[in-house]
BALOBA-1460 file (C-alpha; in Angstrom, 3 decimals):
// residues 289
<rec num="1" residu="m" x="-19.243" y="-32.221" z="-15.837"/>
<rec num="2" residu="i" x="-19.142" y="-28.563" z="-16.801"/>
<rec num="3" residu="k" x="-22.964" y="-28.386" z="-16.838"/>
<rec num="4" residu="d" x="-23.142" y="-29.507" z="-13.205"/>
<rec num="5" residu="s" x="-20.538" y="-26.938" z="-12.134"/>
<rec num="6" residu="l" x="-22.414" y="-24.178" z="-13.952"/>
<rec num="7" residu="e" x="-25.729" y="-25.192" z="-12.369"/>
<rec num="8" residu="h" x="-24.132" y="-25.217" z="-8.897"/>
<rec num="9" residu="l" x="-22.639" y="-21.785" z="-9.562"/>
<rec num="10" residu="i" x="-26.020" y="-20.385" z="-10.640"/>
<rec num="11" residu="k" x="-27.668" y="-21.843" z="-7.520"/>
<rec num="12" residu="i" x="-25.108" y="-20.154" z="-5.255"/>
<rec num="13" residu="a" x="-25.388" y="-16.860" z="-7.149"/>
<rec num="14" residu="t" x="-29.194" y="-16.813" z="-6.922"/>
<rec num="15" residu="d" x="-29.352" y="-17.660" z="-3.208"/>
<rec num="16" residu="a" x="-28.743" y="-15.255" z="-0.336"/>
<rec num="17" residu="p" x="-26.769" y="-13.086" z="0.052"/>
<rec num="18" residu="f" x="-26.301" y="-12.641" z="-3.713"/>
<rec num="19" residu="s" x="-30.021" y="-12.858" z="-4.478"/>
<rec num="20" residu="n" x="-30.555" y="-9.648" z="-2.491"/>
<rec num="21" residu="d" x="-29.111" y="-7.728" z="-5.443"/>
<rec num="22" residu="l" x="-30.924" y="-9.586" z="-8.224"/>
<rec num="23" residu="l" x="-33.842" y="-7.159" z="-8.560"/>
<rec num="24" residu="v" x="-31.537" y="-4.140" z="-8.874"/>
<rec num="25" residu="a" x="-29.355" y="-6.039" z="-11.338"/>
<rec num="26" residu="r" x="-32.339" y="-7.038" z="-13.476"/>
<rec num="27" residu="k" x="-33.498" y="-3.431" z="-13.753"/>
<rec num="28" residu="e" x="-29.972" y="-2.444" z="-14.727"/>
<rec num="29" residu="y" x="-29.838" y="-5.212" z="-17.327"/>
<rec num="30" residu="q" x="-33.212" y="-4.409" z="-18.851"/>
<rec num="31" residu="k" x="-32.265" y="-0.761" z="-19.178"/>
<rec num="32" residu="y" x="-29.916" y="-1.879" z="-21.955"/>
<rec num="33" residu="a" x="-31.359" y="-5.200" z="-23.150"/>
<rec num="34" residu="g" x="-35.020" y="-4.231" z="-22.965"/>
<rec num="35" residu="d" x="-37.873" y="-5.523" z="-20.817"/>
<rec num="36" residu="i" x="-38.348" y="-9.273" z="-20.884"/>
<rec num="37" residu="f" x="-41.919" y="-10.594" z="-20.763"/>
<rec num="38" residu="e" x="-43.095" y="-14.106" z="-19.988"/>
<rec num="39" residu="d" x="-44.958" y="-14.393" z="-23.289"/>
<rec num="40" residu="d" x="-41.793" y="-13.689" z="-25.306"/>
<rec num="41" residu="k" x="-40.712" y="-16.700" z="-27.365"/>
<rec num="42" residu="s" x="-37.156" y="-16.276" z="-26.112"/>
<rec num="43" residu="y" x="-38.140" y="-15.560" z="-22.481"/>
<rec num="44" residu="e" x="-36.226" y="-18.513" z="-20.999"/>
<rec num="45" residu="s" x="-33.070" y="-17.897" z="-23.030"/>
<rec num="46" residu="q" x="-33.211" y="-14.156" z="-22.280"/>
<rec num="47" residu="m" x="-33.504" y="-14.829" z="-18.529"/>
<rec num="48" residu="a" x="-30.636" y="-17.309" z="-18.746"/>
<rec num="49" residu="l" x="-28.518" y="-14.675" z="-20.515"/>
<rec num="50" residu="f" x="-29.422" y="-12.197" z="-17.781"/>
<rec num="51" residu="l" x="-28.197" y="-14.617" z="-15.089"/>
<rec num="52" residu="e" x="-24.952" y="-15.150" z="-16.979"/>
<rec num="53" residu="w" x="-24.473" y="-11.382" z="-17.236"/>
<rec num="54" residu="y" x="-25.197" y="-11.058" z="-13.508"/>
<rec num="55" residu="i" x="-22.638" y="-13.726" z="-12.578"/>
<rec num="56" residu="f" x="-19.885" y="-13.177" z="-15.145"/>
<rec num="57" residu="e" x="-20.117" y="-9.545" z="-16.265"/>
<rec num="58" residu="r" x="-21.714" y="-7.190" z="-13.774"/>
<rec num="59" residu="i" x="-19.265" y="-5.435" z="-11.469"/>
<rec num="60" residu="d" x="-20.579" y="-5.222" z="-7.915"/>
<rec num="61" residu="p" x="-19.850" y="-1.604" z="-6.869"/>
<rec num="62" residu="i" x="-19.295" y="-2.664" z="-3.241"/>
<rec num="63" residu="h" x="-16.666" y="-5.337" z="-3.960"/>
<rec num="64" residu="d" x="-15.499" y="-3.999" z="-7.351"/>
<rec num="65" residu="q" x="-15.714" y="-7.597" z="-8.557"/>
<rec num="66" residu="t" x="-18.106" y="-9.848" z="-10.408"/>
<rec num="67" residu="v" x="-20.330" y="-12.252" z="-8.476"/>
<rec num="68" residu="l" x="-18.136" y="-15.093" z="-9.762"/>
<rec num="69" residu="e" x="-15.002" y="-13.444" z="-8.346"/>
<rec num="70" residu="v" x="-16.694" y="-12.780" z="-4.999"/>
<rec num="71" residu="i" x="-17.779" y="-16.438" z="-4.749"/>
<rec num="72" residu="i" x="-14.272" y="-17.658" z="-5.601"/>
<rec num="73" residu="n" x="-12.660" y="-15.320" z="-3.066"/>
<rec num="74" residu="n" x="-15.101" y="-16.543" z="-0.413"/>
<rec num="75" residu="e" x="-13.822" y="-20.067" z="-1.025"/>
<rec num="76" residu="k" x="-14.901" y="-21.457" z="2.352"/>
<rec num="77" residu="e" x="-18.491" y="-21.451" z="1.088"/>
<rec num="78" residu="v" x="-17.626" y="-23.606" z="-1.955"/>
<rec num="79" residu="s" x="-16.520" y="-27.235" z="-2.135"/>
<rec num="80" residu="p" x="-12.910" y="-27.743" z="-3.340"/>
<rec num="81" residu="h" x="-14.077" y="-29.648" z="-6.443"/>
<rec num="82" residu="l" x="-16.530" y="-26.925" z="-7.495"/>
<rec num="83" residu="l" x="-14.008" y="-24.206" z="-6.678"/>
<rec num="84" residu="k" x="-11.433" y="-25.843" z="-8.962"/>
<rec num="85" residu="n" x="-13.909" y="-25.837" z="-11.862"/>
<rec num="86" residu="i" x="-15.357" y="-22.361" z="-11.432"/>
<rec num="87" residu="r" x="-11.903" y="-20.791" z="-11.096"/>
<rec num="88" residu="k" x="-11.487" y="-21.678" z="-14.767"/>
<rec num="89" residu="f" x="-14.737" y="-19.869" z="-15.552"/>
<rec num="90" residu="t" x="-12.990" y="-16.528" z="-14.938"/>
<rec num="91" residu="s" x="-11.400" y="-16.986" z="-18.371"/>
<rec num="92" residu="n" x="-14.795" y="-17.389" z="-20.045"/>
<rec num="93" residu="i" x="-15.213" y="-15.858" z="-23.502"/>
<rec num="94" residu="h" x="-18.382" y="-13.850" z="-24.072"/>
<rec num="95" residu="g" x="-18.712" y="-12.896" z="-27.694"/>
<rec num="96" residu="l" x="-20.565" y="-12.578" z="-30.944"/>
<rec num="97" residu="f" x="-19.763" y="-15.667" z="-32.969"/>
<rec num="98" residu="i" x="-20.284" y="-16.854" z="-36.512"/>
<rec num="99" residu="i" x="-20.400" y="-20.529" z="-37.455"/>
<rec num="100" residu="k" x="-17.680" y="-21.572" z="-39.925"/>
<rec num="101" residu="k" x="-17.895" y="-25.368" z="-39.785"/>
<rec num="102" residu="v" x="-20.469" y="-27.806" z="-38.426"/>
<rec num="103" residu="r" x="-19.395" y="-31.323" z="-37.466"/>
<rec num="104" residu="g" x="-21.198" y="-34.137" z="-35.700"/>
<rec num="105" residu="h" x="-19.971" y="-33.419" z="-32.181"/>
<rec num="106" residu="s" x="-18.189" y="-30.096" z="-32.545"/>
<rec num="107" residu="i" x="-18.434" y="-26.786" z="-34.343"/>
<rec num="108" residu="r" x="-15.845" y="-24.252" z="-35.424"/>
<rec num="109" residu="v" x="-16.727" y="-20.668" z="-34.622"/>
<rec num="110" residu="i" x="-15.043" y="-17.289" z="-35.036"/>
<rec num="111" residu="n" x="-15.403" y="-14.593" z="-32.402"/>
<rec num="112" residu="l" x="-16.228" y="-11.485" z="-34.447"/>
<rec num="113" residu="f" x="-14.658" y="-9.212" z="-31.826"/>
<rec num="114" residu="d" x="-11.121" y="-10.492" z="-32.387"/>
<rec num="115" residu="d" x="-11.341" y="-13.089" z="-35.211"/>
<rec num="116" residu="e" x="-10.168" y="-15.856" z="-32.870"/>
<rec num="117" residu="k" x="-11.221" y="-19.363" z="-33.919"/>
<rec num="118" residu="y" x="-12.553" y="-21.987" z="-31.502"/>
<rec num="119" residu="d" x="-13.413" y="-25.635" z="-31.942"/>
<rec num="120" residu="v" x="-16.301" y="-26.095" z="-29.546"/>
<rec num="121" residu="v" x="-17.384" y="-29.466" z="-28.197"/>
<rec num="122" residu="g" x="-21.104" y="-30.206" z="-28.354"/>
<rec num="123" residu="s" x="-23.652" y="-31.754" z="-30.652"/>
<rec num="124" residu="s" x="-24.570" y="-29.439" z="-33.518"/>
<rec num="125" residu="n" x="-28.092" y="-30.901" z="-33.504"/>
<rec num="126" residu="k" x="-28.530" y="-29.906" z="-29.873"/>
<rec num="127" residu="f" x="-27.758" y="-26.255" z="-30.624"/>
<rec num="128" residu="y" x="-29.469" y="-26.158" z="-34.057"/>
<rec num="129" residu="f" x="-26.414" y="-24.506" z="-35.558"/>
<rec num="130" residu="s" x="-25.950" y="-23.928" z="-39.262"/>
<rec num="131" residu="k" x="-23.039" y="-22.414" z="-41.170"/>
<rec num="132" residu="g" x="-23.070" y="-18.603" z="-41.260"/>
<rec num="133" residu="t" x="-25.275" y="-18.201" z="-38.171"/>
<rec num="134" residu="v" x="-24.414" y="-15.134" z="-36.055"/>
<rec num="135" residu="f" x="-25.181" y="-15.344" z="-32.353"/>
<rec num="136" residu="e" x="-24.221" y="-14.208" z="-28.869"/>
<rec num="137" residu="g" x="-22.786" y="-16.955" z="-26.677"/>
<rec num="138" residu="r" x="-20.378" y="-17.698" z="-23.861"/>
<rec num="139" residu="l" x="-17.535" y="-20.213" z="-23.969"/>
<rec num="140" residu="l" x="-16.304" y="-21.934" z="-20.823"/>
<rec num="141" residu="p" x="-12.958" y="-23.773" z="-20.647"/>
<rec num="142" residu="h" x="-12.978" y="-27.318" z="-19.288"/>
<rec num="143" residu="e" x="-10.296" y="-30.033" z="-19.501"/>
<rec num="144" residu="d" x="-8.426" y="-28.752" z="-22.571"/>
<rec num="145" residu="s" x="-11.681" y="-28.065" z="-24.431"/>
<rec num="146" residu="c" x="-14.259" y="-25.315" z="-24.522"/>
<rec num="147" residu="y" x="-18.014" y="-25.556" z="-24.331"/>
<rec num="148" residu="f" x="-20.892" y="-23.162" z="-24.818"/>
<rec num="149" residu="t" x="-23.071" y="-22.620" z="-21.772"/>
<rec num="150" residu="g" x="-26.052" y="-23.418" z="-23.989"/>
<rec num="151" residu="n" x="-27.658" y="-19.976" z="-23.711"/>
<rec num="152" residu="f" x="-27.684" y="-17.983" z="-26.943"/>
<rec num="153" residu="c" x="-29.148" y="-14.973" z="-28.647"/>
<rec num="154" residu="f" x="-29.417" y="-15.780" z="-32.357"/>
<rec num="155" residu="h" x="-29.503" y="-12.835" z="-34.725"/>
<rec num="156" residu="p" x="-31.482" y="-12.972" z="-37.974"/>
<rec num="157" residu="e" x="-30.021" y="-13.336" z="-41.419"/>
<rec num="158" residu="g" x="-29.396" y="-9.862" z="-42.767"/>
<rec num="159" residu="s" x="-28.168" y="-8.375" z="-39.470"/>
<rec num="160" residu="k" x="-24.549" y="-9.414" z="-40.046"/>
<rec num="161" residu="k" x="-23.450" y="-6.247" z="-41.862"/>
<rec num="162" residu="f" x="-24.812" y="-3.973" z="-39.131"/>
<rec num="163" residu="i" x="-23.302" y="-6.116" z="-36.360"/>
<rec num="164" residu="k" x="-19.866" y="-6.091" z="-38.001"/>
<rec num="165" residu="s" x="-19.994" y="-2.295" z="-38.424"/>
<rec num="166" residu="e" x="-20.784" y="-1.887" z="-34.711"/>
<rec num="167" residu="i" x="-17.948" y="-4.218" z="-33.746"/>
<rec num="168" residu="k" x="-15.575" y="-2.188" z="-35.927"/>
<rec num="169" residu="k" x="-16.384" y="0.947" z="-33.896"/>
<rec num="170" residu="i" x="-15.538" y="-0.852" z="-30.659"/>
<rec num="171" residu="t" x="-12.285" y="-2.359" z="-31.941"/>
<rec num="172" residu="s" x="-11.258" y="1.069" z="-33.261"/>
<rec num="173" residu="i" x="-11.635" y="2.571" z="-29.784"/>
<rec num="174" residu="q" x="-9.702" y="-0.316" z="-28.233"/>
<rec num="175" residu="k" x="-6.835" y="-0.013" z="-30.729"/>
<rec num="176" residu="s" x="-6.565" y="3.701" z="-29.991"/>
<rec num="177" residu="q" x="-6.335" y="2.977" z="-26.259"/>
<rec num="178" residu="e" x="-3.788" y="0.226" z="-26.815"/>
<rec num="179" residu="k" x="-1.594" y="2.653" z="-28.779"/>
<rec num="180" residu="k" x="-1.617" y="4.987" z="-25.791"/>
<rec num="181" residu="l" x="-0.674" y="2.065" z="-23.565"/>
<rec num="182" residu="e" x="2.236" y="1.149" z="-25.829"/>
<rec num="183" residu="s" x="3.414" y="4.771" z="-25.682"/>
<rec num="184" residu="q" x="3.386" y="4.607" z="-21.878"/>
<rec num="185" residu="k" x="5.334" y="1.341" z="-21.981"/>
<rec num="186" residu="r" x="7.985" y="2.920" z="-24.234"/>
<rec num="187" residu="e" x="8.299" y="5.825" z="-21.816"/>
<rec num="188" residu="a" x="8.712" y="3.387" z="-18.916"/>
<rec num="189" residu="k" x="11.362" y="1.481" z="-20.873"/>
<rec num="190" residu="k" x="13.345" y="4.681" z="-21.455"/>
<rec num="191" residu="e" x="13.138" y="5.550" z="-17.778"/>
<rec num="192" residu="n" x="14.345" y="2.066" z="-16.847"/>
<rec num="193" residu="k" x="17.326" y="2.495" z="-19.158"/>
<rec num="194" residu="k" x="18.205" y="5.761" z="-17.398"/>
<rec num="195" residu="l" x="17.913" y="4.005" z="-14.057"/>
<rec num="196" residu="n" x="20.128" y="1.121" z="-15.174"/>
<rec num="197" residu="k" x="22.779" y="3.512" z="-16.510"/>
<rec num="198" residu="t" x="22.804" y="5.407" z="-13.236"/>
<rec num="199" residu="v" x="23.067" y="2.170" z="-11.222"/>
<rec num="200" residu="c" x="25.938" y="1.066" z="-13.453"/>
<rec num="201" residu="r" x="27.794" y="4.364" z="-12.905"/>
<rec num="202" residu="i" x="27.302" y="4.079" z="-9.152"/>
<rec num="203" residu="r" x="28.655" y="0.538" z="-9.141"/>
<rec num="204" residu="k" x="31.754" y="1.529" z="-11.114"/>
<rec num="205" residu="l" x="32.504" y="4.473" z="-8.822"/>
<rec num="206" residu="q" x="32.033" y="2.272" z="-5.736"/>
<rec num="207" residu="e" x="34.525" y="-0.223" z="-7.179"/>
<rec num="208" residu="k" x="36.924" y="2.617" z="-7.896"/>
<rec num="209" residu="v" x="36.702" y="3.926" z="-4.343"/>
<rec num="210" residu="q" x="37.626" y="0.499" z="-2.961"/>
<rec num="211" residu="k" x="40.896" y="0.608" z="-4.914"/>
<rec num="212" residu="l" x="41.920" y="4.141" z="-3.808"/>
<rec num="213" residu="n" x="43.963" y="5.223" z="-0.812"/>
<rec num="214" residu="d" x="43.846" y="8.963" z="-1.550"/>
<rec num="215" residu="d" x="41.309" y="10.574" z="0.809"/>
<rec num="216" residu="k" x="40.967" y="13.656" z="-1.391"/>
<rec num="217" residu="k" x="40.071" y="11.608" z="-4.451"/>
<rec num="218" residu="i" x="37.791" y="9.404" z="-2.389"/>
<rec num="219" residu="s" x="35.967" y="12.480" z="-1.061"/>
<rec num="220" residu="k" x="35.469" y="13.842" z="-4.562"/>
<rec num="221" residu="i" x="34.124" y="10.534" z="-5.848"/>
<rec num="222" residu="q" x="31.875" y="10.281" z="-2.796"/>
<rec num="223" residu="d" x="30.335" y="13.643" z="-3.699"/>
<rec num="224" residu="n" x="29.598" y="12.255" z="-7.162"/>
<rec num="225" residu="l" x="28.137" y="9.124" z="-5.603"/>
<rec num="226" residu="d" x="25.829" y="11.166" z="-3.371"/>
<rec num="227" residu="e" x="24.577" y="13.062" z="-6.399"/>
<rec num="228" residu="l" x="24.087" y="9.855" z="-8.372"/>
<rec num="229" residu="e" x="22.200" y="8.236" z="-5.482"/>
<rec num="230" residu="s" x="19.819" y="11.180" z="-5.523"/>
<rec num="231" residu="i" x="19.375" y="10.772" z="-9.291"/>
<rec num="232" residu="r" x="18.818" y="7.038" z="-8.869"/>
<rec num="233" residu="a" x="16.140" y="7.641" z="-6.235"/>
<rec num="234" residu="k" x="14.347" y="10.007" z="-8.628"/>
<rec num="235" residu="h" x="14.531" y="7.481" z="-11.495"/>
<rec num="236" residu="e" x="13.237" y="4.703" z="-9.205"/>
<rec num="237" residu="e" x="10.337" y="6.919" z="-8.147"/>
<rec num="238" residu="d" x="9.526" y="7.768" z="-11.777"/>
<rec num="239" residu="c" x="9.764" y="4.120" z="-12.852"/>
<rec num="240" residu="s" x="7.507" y="3.009" z="-10.033"/>
<rec num="241" residu="l" x="4.924" y="5.663" z="-10.890"/>
<rec num="242" residu="l" x="5.017" y="4.800" z="-14.599"/>
<rec num="243" residu="e" x="4.599" y="1.075" z="-13.896"/>
<rec num="244" residu="k" x="1.692" y="1.802" z="-11.558"/>
<rec num="245" residu="n" x="0.004" y="4.000" z="-14.179"/>
<rec num="246" residu="i" x="0.536" y="1.329" z="-16.850"/>
<rec num="247" residu="t" x="-1.057" y="-1.340" z="-14.642"/>
<rec num="248" residu="i" x="-4.054" y="0.891" z="-13.891"/>
<rec num="249" residu="f" x="-4.463" y="1.974" z="-17.519"/>
<rec num="250" residu="a" x="-4.177" y="-1.618" z="-18.810"/>
<rec num="251" residu="r" x="-6.885" y="-2.668" z="-16.378"/>
<rec num="252" residu="e" x="-9.077" y="0.250" z="-17.463"/>
<rec num="253" residu="i" x="-8.612" y="-0.698" z="-21.136"/>
<rec num="254" residu="h" x="-9.573" y="-4.302" z="-20.394"/>
<rec num="255" residu="r" x="-12.648" y="-3.283" z="-18.436"/>
<rec num="256" residu="e" x="-13.699" y="-0.650" z="-20.963"/>
<rec num="257" residu="s" x="-13.281" y="-3.099" z="-23.843"/>
<rec num="258" residu="k" x="-15.280" y="-5.766" z="-22.010"/>
<rec num="259" residu="s" x="-17.941" y="-3.220" z="-21.063"/>
<rec num="260" residu="n" x="-18.228" y="-1.907" z="-24.647"/>
<rec num="261" residu="r" x="-18.610" y="-5.435" z="-25.990"/>
<rec num="262" residu="t" x="-21.225" y="-6.277" z="-23.385"/>
<rec num="263" residu="q" x="-23.147" y="-3.056" z="-24.044"/>
<rec num="264" residu="l" x="-23.216" y="-3.872" z="-27.752"/>
<rec num="265" residu="m" x="-24.466" y="-7.398" z="-27.121"/>
<rec num="266" residu="l" x="-27.196" y="-6.075" z="-24.829"/>
<rec num="267" residu="k" x="-28.224" y="-3.532" z="-27.466"/>
<rec num="268" residu="l" x="-28.340" y="-6.262" z="-30.107"/>
<rec num="269" residu="s" x="-30.343" y="-8.447" z="-27.728"/>
<rec num="270" residu="r" x="-32.895" y="-5.640" z="-27.435"/>
<rec num="271" residu="m" x="-33.054" y="-5.456" z="-31.246"/>
<rec num="272" residu="q" x="-33.517" y="-9.217" z="-31.501"/>
<rec num="273" residu="l" x="-36.420" y="-9.020" z="-29.042"/>
<rec num="274" residu="l" x="-38.008" y="-6.234" z="-31.059"/>
<rec num="275" residu="f" x="-37.567" y="-8.254" z="-34.251"/>
<rec num="276" residu="e" x="-39.076" y="-11.300" z="-32.549"/>
<rec num="277" residu="r" x="-42.152" y="-9.303" z="-31.484"/>
<rec num="278" residu="s" x="-42.501" y="-7.321" z="-34.691"/>
<rec num="279" residu="r" x="-45.131" y="-7.962" z="-37.333"/>
<rec num="280" residu="n" x="-44.732" y="-5.275" z="-39.965"/>
<rec num="281" residu="i" x="-41.290" y="-3.823" z="-39.163"/>
<rec num="282" residu="e" x="-38.474" y="-4.592" z="-41.580"/>
<rec num="283" residu="l" x="-35.162" y="-5.946" z="-40.309"/>
<rec num="284" residu="k" x="-33.237" y="-2.908" z="-41.590"/>
<rec num="285" residu="d" x="-35.460" y="-0.647" z="-39.498"/>
<rec num="286" residu="i" x="-34.588" y="-2.584" z="-36.324"/>
<rec num="287" residu="y" x="-30.875" y="-3.335" z="-36.711"/>
<rec num="288" residu="r" x="-29.808" y="0.276" z="-37.075"/>
<rec num="289" residu="n" x="-28.646" y="3.183" z="-34.944"/>
């Protein structure tokens, strides 16, 4: 089952050598999500969310990968069955969700970051879900279905408007970056067209040379071919550079988008903790910038 695979993954990630970095990671996490105390009502769920962040989100500066990716790449340390399951976890979906429908053994949710809908397997009674609830959660794919890990940060009624406004800021930044990426792709497409035209001209001249017996004409065409080969080399170099830049930029956009979403969820988690601890502070004075 998916629960067993997740528990095995957490055990590996919290044992040596990965556990050596846990203290540093926790300080990093709490810098954004706030200090977590044992007497907090949500202490266990907050610690579980921290472990998920540590395994699925945090980029290890040494390996430039998440703990999950490092474990997968070091496959000799993992059983084939577990490896097969946790490979799928790389496509996990960490988001801010709102409940749209509640059924007996499944719920329909919308990820507020991209408006994607998901039918999630799991008893609604187990998760205490109700329609309209906004919460942070993580979906894991498993056998043509998706499941929540079971660790959530529920946000209070009345925080929805603020949360949506913060999401809008993030999506606006992402759309701007994606426009730049599309511009780069158009430039690369134009350069590829130039390359293809040059290759076509070279091919035609080479075919023409094969049909000629006049050395003078052949020499003249060969001069043109030499020039075209130089042009082709330049186009190939430009195309290669553009494709490389597109790949790097696309990766940066993906990472930046993921990082911005995570930072928002950590900030909201801090606000939820403050709301949970508060006595005389109004919601609007907590969920605000």
